[in-house]
C-alpha positions as CSV (number, residue, x, y, z in Angstrom):
1,M,-68.2,69.6,-8.7
2,R,-68.1,66.6,-6.5
3,I,-64.8,65.8,-4.8
4,L,-64.0,62.7,-2.7
5,S,-61.1,61.9,-0.4
6,W,-60.2,58.4,0.8
7,N,-57.2,56.9,2.7
8,V,-57.3,53.5,1.1
9,N,-54.5,51.9,3.2
10,G,-53.1,50.3,0.1
11,L,-54.6,51.1,-3.3
12,R,-53.9,47.8,-5.0
13,A,-55.4,45.9,-2.1
14,V,-58.6,48.0,-2.3
15,L,-58.8,47.4,-6.0
16,N,-58.3,43.7,-5.6
17,K,-61.2,43.6,-3.1
18,G,-63.4,45.4,-5.6
19,C,-63.9,48.3,-3.2
20,M,-63.2,51.0,-5.7
21,E,-66.1,49.8,-7.8
22,F,-68.4,52.2,-5.9
23,L,-66.9,54.9,-8.2
24,R,-68.7,53.4,-11.2
25,G,-72.0,54.7,-9.8
26,D,-70.8,57.8,-8.0
27,P,-70.9,61.1,-9.8
28,A,-67.5,62.1,-8.4
29,D,-65.5,64.5,-10.6
30,V,-62.3,64.1,-8.6
31,I,-61.1,61.6,-6.0
32,C,-58.1,62.3,-3.8
33,I,-56.5,59.1,-2.6
34,Q,-54.1,58.7,0.3
35,E,-51.7,56.0,1.5
36,I,-51.6,54.3,-1.9
37,K,-48.4,52.3,-0.9
38,M,-47.5,51.9,-4.5
39,S,-44.5,52.3,-6.8
40,K,-44.4,54.0,-10.2
41,E,-44.4,50.8,-12.2
42,H,-47.9,49.9,-10.8
43,S,-49.6,53.1,-12.2
44,P,-51.8,54.2,-13.8
45,I,-54.7,52.0,-13.0
46,P,-56.0,50.7,-16.4
47,S,-59.4,49.7,-15.1
48,F,-60.4,53.3,-14.6
49,P,-59.5,55.0,-17.9
50,E,-62.2,57.6,-17.4
51,F,-60.0,59.4,-14.9
52,C,-56.8,61.4,-15.5
53,Q,-54.5,59.9,-12.9
54,Y,-51.6,61.6,-11.1
55,Y,-49.4,60.0,-8.5
56,S,-46.8,61.1,-5.9
57,F,-44.8,58.2,-4.6
58,A,-42.7,57.8,-1.5
59,E,-39.1,56.9,-1.9
60,K,-39.6,54.0,0.5
61,K,-41.4,51.2,-1.2
62,G,-44.8,50.2,0.1
63,Y,-45.2,53.4,2.1
64,S,-47.3,56.5,2.0
65,G,-48.0,58.0,-1.4
66,V,-51.0,59.9,-2.7
67,S,-53.0,60.1,-6.0
68,I,-55.5,62.4,-7.7
69,W,-58.0,61.0,-10.2
70,S,-59.9,63.6,-12.1
71,R,-62.4,63.4,-15.0
72,T,-61.2,66.8,-16.2
73,E,-57.5,67.4,-16.8
74,P,-56.2,70.1,-14.3
75,S,-54.3,73.0,-15.8
76,E,-51.3,72.2,-13.7
77,I,-50.1,69.5,-11.3
78,E,-47.5,70.1,-8.5
79,Y,-45.8,67.3,-6.7
80,G,-45.1,68.0,-3.0
81,L,-44.5,71.1,-0.9
82,G,-41.1,71.9,-2.3
83,I,-39.4,70.7,0.9
84,E,-37.3,67.5,0.4
85,R,-37.7,66.1,3.9
86,F,-41.4,66.0,3.4
87,D,-41.6,65.3,-0.3
88,A,-39.5,62.2,0.0
89,E,-42.5,60.6,1.6
90,G,-44.9,61.4,-1.3
91,R,-47.5,63.1,0.9
92,T,-48.8,65.9,-1.2
93,L,-50.3,66.4,-4.7
94,I,-51.7,69.8,-5.9
95,A,-54.1,70.2,-8.8
96,H,-54.9,73.6,-10.3
97,F,-58.4,74.1,-11.6
98,K,-59.9,77.3,-13.1
99,D,-61.5,78.5,-9.8
100,F,-59.5,76.9,-7.1
101,V,-56.4,74.9,-6.1
102,L,-57.1,71.4,-4.8
103,V,-54.5,70.0,-2.4
104,N,-54.6,66.3,-1.6
105,C,-52.4,65.5,1.5
106,Y,-51.6,62.5,3.6
107,F,-50.5,64.2,6.8
108,P,-47.9,62.4,9.0
109,N,-48.7,60.2,12.0
110,G,-47.0,61.3,15.2
111,K,-47.6,58.1,17.3
112,Q,-44.3,56.3,16.5
113,S,-41.9,58.5,18.4
114,E,-41.2,62.0,19.7
115,E,-39.1,62.6,16.6
116,R,-42.1,61.7,14.3
117,L,-44.4,64.0,16.3
118,R,-41.9,66.9,15.7
119,Y,-41.8,65.9,12.0
120,K,-45.6,66.1,12.0
121,M,-45.8,69.5,13.6
122,D,-43.1,70.8,11.2
123,F,-45.1,69.4,8.3
124,Y,-48.3,71.1,9.6
125,A,-46.5,74.5,9.8
126,S,-45.1,74.2,6.3
127,F,-48.3,73.0,4.8
128,L,-50.4,75.9,6.2
129,E,-47.8,78.4,4.9
130,K,-48.1,76.8,1.5
131,M,-51.9,77.1,1.5
132,E,-51.7,80.8,2.5
133,G,-49.5,81.4,-0.5
134,Y,-52.1,79.8,-2.9
135,R,-54.9,81.7,-1.2
136,K,-53.4,85.0,-2.4
137,R,-54.2,84.0,-5.9
138,K,-57.4,81.9,-5.9
139,G,-59.6,79.7,-3.8
140,V,-58.1,76.8,-1.9
141,V,-59.6,73.3,-1.2
142,F,-57.4,71.0,0.8
143,C,-58.4,67.5,1.9
144,G,-57.0,64.2,3.2
145,D,-56.1,62.2,6.3
146,V,-55.1,64.9,8.7
147,N,-54.3,62.3,11.4
148,T,-55.8,64.5,14.1
149,A,-59.3,64.8,15.5
150,H,-60.1,68.4,16.1
151,N,-62.5,68.4,19.1
152,E,-64.0,66.0,21.6
153,I,-67.0,65.5,19.3
154,D,-64.7,64.1,16.6
155,L,-63.7,60.9,18.4
156,A,-65.6,58.4,20.5
157,R,-63.3,58.4,23.5
158,P,-61.7,61.8,23.9
159,N,-60.7,61.4,27.6
160,E,-58.9,58.1,27.0
161,N,-57.0,59.6,24.1
162,A,-56.0,63.0,25.6
163,S,-52.3,61.8,25.7
164,T,-52.3,60.0,22.4
165,S,-50.9,61.5,19.2
166,G,-53.9,62.3,17.0
167,F,-55.6,64.2,19.9
168,L,-52.7,66.0,21.6
169,R,-53.4,69.6,22.4
170,E,-50.6,70.8,20.2
171,E,-52.0,68.9,17.2
172,R,-55.5,70.2,17.8
173,D,-54.1,73.7,18.2
174,W,-52.8,73.5,14.6
175,I,-56.4,72.8,13.4
176,D,-57.5,75.8,15.5
177,D,-54.9,77.9,13.6
178,V,-56.3,76.6,10.3
179,V,-59.8,77.7,11.4
180,E,-58.6,81.0,12.8
181,A,-57.0,81.7,9.4
182,G,-60.4,81.5,7.9
183,Y,-60.5,78.0,6.5
184,I,-63.8,76.2,6.8
185,D,-64.3,72.6,8.1
186,T,-66.9,71.7,5.5
187,F,-68.5,68.9,7.4
188,R,-69.0,71.0,10.5
189,A,-70.3,73.9,8.4
190,V,-73.0,71.8,6.9
191,H,-73.8,69.3,9.7
192,G,-73.1,71.3,12.9
193,D,-72.6,69.0,15.9
194,E,-73.5,65.8,14.1
195,V,-71.4,62.9,15.4
196,A,-69.7,61.0,12.5
197,Y,-66.4,59.2,12.1
198,S,-64.1,58.4,9.2
199,W,-61.5,56.0,10.8
200,W,-61.9,53.0,13.0
201,D,-59.1,50.8,14.5
202,Y,-58.8,47.5,12.8
203,K,-57.3,45.6,15.7
204,T,-60.1,46.2,18.1
205,K,-62.8,45.8,15.4
206,A,-63.9,49.3,16.3
207,R,-65.9,49.8,13.1
208,E,-68.4,47.2,14.2
209,R,-69.1,49.2,17.3
210,D,-68.7,52.6,15.7
211,I,-65.9,53.6,18.1
212,G,-64.1,55.9,15.7
213,W,-62.4,59.2,14.9
214,R,-63.1,61.9,12.4
215,I,-59.6,62.5,11.1
216,D,-60.4,62.9,7.3
217,Y,-61.3,66.5,6.3
218,F,-62.2,68.9,3.6
219,F,-61.2,72.5,4.3
220,I,-62.1,75.4,2.0
221,S,-60.9,79.0,2.0
222,P,-63.6,81.5,2.9
223,D,-64.1,82.8,-0.6
224,L,-65.5,79.4,-1.5
225,K,-68.1,79.3,1.3
226,D,-71.0,80.3,-0.9
227,H,-70.1,77.5,-3.3
228,L,-70.4,74.8,-0.7
229,K,-73.5,72.7,-1.3
230,E,-72.9,69.6,0.7
231,A,-70.3,67.8,2.8
232,F,-70.6,64.1,3.7
233,I,-69.0,60.9,5.0
234,I,-69.6,57.6,3.3
235,P,-69.2,54.9,6.0
236,E,-70.8,52.1,3.9
237,V,-67.8,52.0,1.6
238,M,-65.5,49.3,3.0
239,G,-62.0,48.0,2.2
240,S,-59.9,50.3,4.4
241,D,-59.8,51.4,8.1
242,H,-60.9,54.8,6.7
243,C,-64.0,55.5,4.7
244,P,-64.4,58.2,1.9
245,V,-65.4,61.7,2.7
246,G,-66.5,64.4,0.2
247,I,-68.0,67.7,-0.7
248,D,-70.2,69.1,-3.5
249,L,-69.2,72.6,-4.8
250,L,-71.4,74.6,-7.1
251,M,-68.9,76.0,-9.5
């Protein structure tokens, strides 16, 4: 089973650029999409009828939102974490498959203010608690734009960003907690200390110089470790300030 994750920074914009066309030749079974910035009236996307499409929209128009496209219909879809202050921003979609739960999440950005950083940390805590609940029943795969680089190897300029949200110690500590709970960073599990990024700043044209951050992740619960065949990043897919990431599971 091949699963992709991509923060598209506006789904309709990426579609208009033709940048979703790579899916025509990709054997992806599921794609988890973040930051769709869409309203209900703009879905589903008719040009991709081969996918069952599910959407979680933010109450604020043109903001946030996530989607799951799956070639196989999940047995159940859940919208959000069940916490109104988080779910109003349309950040989480949860698909139940036979052998695991797949959670697509666009995690908050904490750069705007101290208040948003607190919101982000509260979201992190509630999210991990939710994952631990699912894990009691079956395997868990969660993916998305986590909006934090875990370690120094995960961004090009760690020293310069030590005081920047996205690389603050308290944000990185949460990813430490995820790993200590047993969840596996699939890219690191497969590729060790390989340097690769998934996000580049538009304003500074950082992608041209590969001055990036790895902030898009797939984590799996330890019971799925033996099913992990590959983890990868696809930097050649353009259209957003992020690129797709993915995993192959033998299920």
